N, C-alpha and C positions, 0 to 999 in steps of 0.2 A: 250063395246064392240067395241064402235067405233075406240078406244084408242088403244086396244089390235090387232084391224084388219089391223092397220097401218104397225105394225110388222110383225103380222103372215103373212100374203097376201105376201109381197117380200120375208121372209124367205120358205114360201110353193113354191110359183113359183121360187125359185131360186135351191130347190130340184127338181121340175119338169123339170126348164130347165137342168141339169146336164143328165136328162135320156133321153133327146128330141134328135130328130137326126137334125132337117130343123128346128126346131120351139121355137130356143132358142132364138134369138131375137124377137119374137113375145112375148114369156113369158115376157119377160125385157119389152116393151113397154107396155104388159097388166098391170102387175105389177106397173110401172111408174106412167102410165095413173089411174089408178083406186085411188091408195095414194095421186096423185094430189087433184082428184075429193074432196077423204073422208077429206084429210088433210085443202081442201080451205072450206070443210064445218065446219070442226072445228073450225080454226080459226077467223069462223064469230061468232060462238056461247061462244066462251072464249073472247073476247075483255071482257069484262065485270065479267064474273061468271067461274071460273075456272071449269072444268071437273076433276073429277075421278073416279079412277078404283079399286078394289084390288082384291085378293083374296087369300087362303092359297098356301105357297110356299114349304118352309123349314122350319116347328113350331119347330123343334129342335134345328134350330140355331138361329130363333127370326125373321125371314126376311120372306117376305109377296110379293106376287108379285103384286107389288101398281105401280100407274100409277097415274102422273098428267099432267095435261095442261092447264097451265094458257096464256096469251096470248105473252110470250116469248117462251114458248116450241115449241107452234100452230104454231105460225113464222118460228121455226127452223122445225121444220117438214113441211110444207109448202115450204120451201127452198130444204129441201133434196128433196121433189118430183119433183121440180119443174129443182132441175137440172141433178136429173136420165133421167127427161124425154128427155132435151135436148141434151147429153151423146148420147141416143139412136136414137134419132131421125139424130143426126148430123154423126153418123157412120151407119146410116141404110142400105148406098148403099156398105160401105167399107169393103172389105176381109180382117177377121180377123182367124188369125190363132188360130184352139181348139177351137168353138164359144161358143157349150154348156158350156165349162168348164170357159171360160171367161163372159158369161154373168148369168151363175150362180153364181159365185162367185160377181160379181157385186151384185145383189138383194140382196145377204148375207149380204154384207155391208151396205146396203141402211138400214137391216132391225136391222144390230146392230146400226145404227149412231141412228136412229129414236130410239132404245130403250135408249140408253143414255137421248136422248131430254127428254122423257117423265116418266125416273122411277124416284120413289120418296122413293125408299127403297135404302139405300146404297152399300148394297150385291147387290141388282139388276144391280143398276148403274155399278159397277164394273164387272158385268157379262158381260153388253153390250159393255161395254167400251174394253174389250178382245175381244169379240164376235166382233166388228169393224174393229179389228188391222186383225182378223187371214187370213180372205180374204184377205185384202189390202196386207199381208206379200206375198201371190202365186201371187196373180195380178201383183207384181212388179217383185218380182222374177222367173216370166214365160214369163211376155211380157217387153218390153223393149228394150234398150242401150247393146251396148255390154259389159260394166261396172257393169249391175242389180244384179250381184251375189251377189258381194262384198259390192254394194252400200245398196244393202236391207238388206244384213248384219247387215251393220250400222243401219242401219233404225229399226232394229227389237231388238236390244242391248239397244240405247237409250230410245226405247220407253218400254221395259221390264223391264230396271232399273225404269225406274219412276212407272212402274203399281206395282211394288215390295214397291215404300216408300210407293205409297197411300195405299196399301193392310195392311201394317203395321200400320198406320194411323186410316183407319177404324177401324181394330179390337183390338189397343187401345181405340178408343171411346167408341165403346160397349159395352168392357169389364165395364165401369165407369158404365152403368146402365143396365146391364144383363136384358133378359126378353124377353116375348114374340113378343115384337117391337122392340128389342136392334138395328137394323139396318134401324131402320123409320126415315123418316129427322127430325121429331120433335126430337125424344131422341137423334139422333147424333147433331144436333145444340144445346138442353140442355146441352149434353153430356161436348162440346166441351167450352161453352159461361160458363160454371163453371169451368172450369179449371184459375188457378193462369195466370198473364201476362206473367211471366217466363214460362211454361210448354206449352203453346200458341207460343211464340216465336221461340223454335226450332220444335213443331208441325207443323208449318206454312210451312215449308220447303219441310216436306215428302208431303204435300197436294200439295202445288206450285209445286214442283219441276217437277213432272207428270206431270201439269196442262201448265206450261211453254214450256216440249218438246213438247208436242203435238202443241201448238199454230202455231210457234216457237218463243220463245222468248230468246233476245242475253242473255247471250251466248251461251244458248242452243240448237242454229238453227243449227248446223253446219251439221248436215244430211240431212236438208233441199233440197238445191240448188242442190244436187249432185241425190239424190233422184227422184226431180222434171226433172233434165234433163233427168235422164235412164229410168223412167217409162215410158209405153205406153201413149200418153196424156188421154184417157178416164180416167186413173187411177189419174192419176196428178191432174184432176179436181177435184176428187171427194177428193185429198190428199187436195187442196188447198181451196175449195169454204166451206166443209161439214168439215173434219176432223181438221180442226185449228179450228172452232168456237166449237167444245166438249171442248177446253181448255176453250176458254175463255167463255162457259155458266156451265162449272164447277168451274172457279172463283166464278161467281154468284150467282148459286145457292146453290152451298155446301160450299165452302171456307170463302166468306162472312157471312153469318149466325154464320157458328161452332166455327169461330176463330177468333172473334172482335177484341180483343186486339192485337193479333200477324199479322191478317192483319194494326191495326194502327202503330206497330214499324216499319213495314218492307215495308209500301206504300213507303213514298220517294223512299226507296232503288230500290221500282219493278219500279219506275214513271224513277229515272235514268236511269236504264238497256233498257227501252221503249224505253226513247228518244235518247240514244246511238244506238239502235238497227233502228231506224227512219232514224237518217246520215247516220250512216255505211252501210245499207241498200239501200239506196239511192243510196251515190255514187257509190256503186258495181256497182247498175243497170245502174246507166249513164256508167262505164266501159267496159258494157258489149257487145260483136256482136252475142254473140249468143241470138236467142228470148228465147229460153226455161229461159236461167239461168237469162235473161233480166225482165220476169215475176216474177220467183222464188221472186230476189233481192225486187222487188216492193211488193210482199205480204208480202215480211218480214218487211218492211217500215210499209205497212199498218197496218201490225197487232201491229207493238210496240207504234201505234197513238193508234189504240183500247184499246192495256191493260193502256195505261198513263192515259187514259179518264175513267176507270173502277178503277184503284186506288187511281184518284181523289177525289173521293168518294159523287159527287155532284149530284142533281138531273136530271138537263139538259145534265152531261155527261154521267151518266148510259141511259137515255134515246135518247140519239145520240147514242151510242155505241149499243144499240137493235134495232135501226134503219141500224147503221151501218153495222153490222153483217150480217142483209139478203141482203143490196145491196151490199158488196164486193162480197158478194158469188154471186149473177147475173152478177156482172162486173167481175170479175174472170173467171167466166165462158166462158161465150164470150169473151176475150181474151184470154185464152187457146184453143179454138174452133177454132179461127182467127188462131193461131201458129200452128195447125193442119192441117189445111186445105194450109197453107205457105209450109207447109212441104213436104203434097203428090202433090201439083203441083210443085214445085220447085225443089225437092229434097233435099234440104237445110235449114238450120234455120240461117245462116250464114247469120246478113247485108249486109257483103262487096259481097254478091255472090246474092243479090236479088235488086230489084228497079222495076220498071214499073208498078204494080200491077195496078194503075189508067186507063192502058192501056189494059192489059190484063185478069183482072178480076174486071171490076170497081165497080158491086154490092159488091163484097167482099171489097173493099176500100172506099166504102162507110161507110159498117159496121164497118170496122175497122176506121174511125174517130169518128165516132158516140161512140165506146165503146172506145176510147181513150180522150175523152173529160169526159167521165162519169169517168176515169180511174183517170184524175185529178181534178174531182169534181168540175165542169163546174155549173154556176146557169143553173137550168131546166132541168141538167141530175138529178136520182138518190142518187148522191154520195155527191152533195151539204149539205143537210139540214143535214144528220146525221155527217157531218164532221164538218160542222159550230158549231153545238151544242157540240159535242164532245171538240173542242177550247173553246167552251164558260164554259164549264164544268172544265176542265183546270183552266182556267182564274180565274172561282168563288173559287176553291179549297185553304184550310184552310192553307194550308202551306205556307212558306214565301218567296220559292223560286217560288211562283204559274207564273208568268210572265214570270222570265225565263226562263223556263221548255214549257209553250207556244210558246216564240218567238223561241226555238231551234227546236221545233216539228215543226211548221211554213216554218224553211227550208227545211223542208221534204217535203213542198207542193209547191215550187219552182221546186230543184230538181225532183219532181215528173213531174213535168210539163215539166222540159228540155229530162229527158230522153223517155219519152213517148212519144214528139213530135219529136224527134229524130228517134225513131222506123219508127213512121208515114211514116216521110223523106224520111228513108232509105227502104221502102217496097215498099209505095204504089205512091212513084214519081220516076222520073227519067226515063232515058231506059231500053226497059225492059227487063231482064235476059232472058235468055234462061228457057223456061218452061219443065219439063219434061211429065206434062200432061196437055195440054191448051184445058183449058175450065173453066168456073167462077162454081160457085155453084150448087150443085144437089138440086134437092127437098127437101130431105130430112136436107142437109146441112142449106137453102132458110129456111124451116121452124123454127128449132130450133135457127137461129139467130133473125128470125124476132120474135118469141116470147122474147127471152131476151133483145132485141131493144126494143119491144114494153112497154118490163118494167123498163126498165131505163129513158123513155120518160115519160111514164103514173107517175112512182112515180117521177120523179123527178118535173112535173108537176103540180102533187095533191099526196103530200105523206099522206095526212091524214090518207086514212085509216093505215097505216104501224102504225101513228104515234098513232092514238086511240085503236089500240091493244097492244101497249106496254104501253102505258102511266100510266095502272090503276100498274103495275109491277113494273115501276120507283116509282109511287107514294107510294107504299107503301114499296119499300126499302129506302127511301130517305122523307118522310111525310115531 
């Protein structure tokens, strides 16, 4: 019941929010806080022993409502609850058009994302994969910038095509061993691993295409900058902090065990694409003046490093990737919240028109500097441990190009420091630009950022809880 409650609580409260007139925001806070408590308890329970739940769903198709929480999935459920709580708190005092629909859709997206992280039946996984997309599509198309309709259509086309490819691969594997558990994790991974290397090499792209679009990975990323820019910032946070993790999680949970020969054949290709994405995203971030586009390209570079660490296929790299999935979600949420606060107060995201935050909103400036340090993985911030372990893993990989890969990926660290500190300089320092709303952070914004920054510092100084939570999963994959 604990696993299913993480899905059904936001799902039911999301439906209630649609019907509420003045309490939709309360439903959103109640749902996020309740799931935060449950997922925190779940994380403590699954550090060494996974928890499973299963019941009949569609027996005629050979599929069940099967959920599984190990250290990795529990960690991502906890991240989802943390991000949703921070989003609700930061927007508590903000006026949002059609709040009942907005918060109802946000809760539905939380239910879908959590379901993706818990599903151990591949058809159920696909169901939640699509369920998470539907509310986000409406959130992007109804709230956001002037070009949101065209941008959302592009986002939908990309994700829909990727989903169809994945569905075809799922059905193909399930038909190899039909039966009462045709879509179970064990059956799908057994069916995939039994295929010849030649069949695995082409089937790999049916799965990985969908996952690469979601991450996104170069060159499947072209929907990302425009969507992040045009969507309302709370929706951008869901996309950037949570939905991109769905792609990485699916690679680890489903792709690696199901198609090991296909992964081995294409791993160098994927690492090369990831390295290109790191450098490409970093240079584009360095050239931006719009804060949203800068953070969007920054996220592209970070996801490239995580994908490269995954396909290096080493225990340190995989362990560091799991840690960094959580920490990146925390850090990018904080960065987007700062961007939203800047836009609300200065009426612009153009860095050429900003400046003087340290004078006009000093507490916000302090938060920005701390989050900037975390974004560039400064020691004693949460970003350092996972990033160090990922570089260690890439260096240890069996590929003959591992040193070259690590050196080029390291260029992203240097460029990351350049564009992040440039952003801090342009927004926090200099003469005070005219503020549309002359005030520092509200109580809700302060609570949200304090929550995020506390995690940044605590996990930077003492990362052991996160390392313990994910260590057993990494050891299981690479004994």
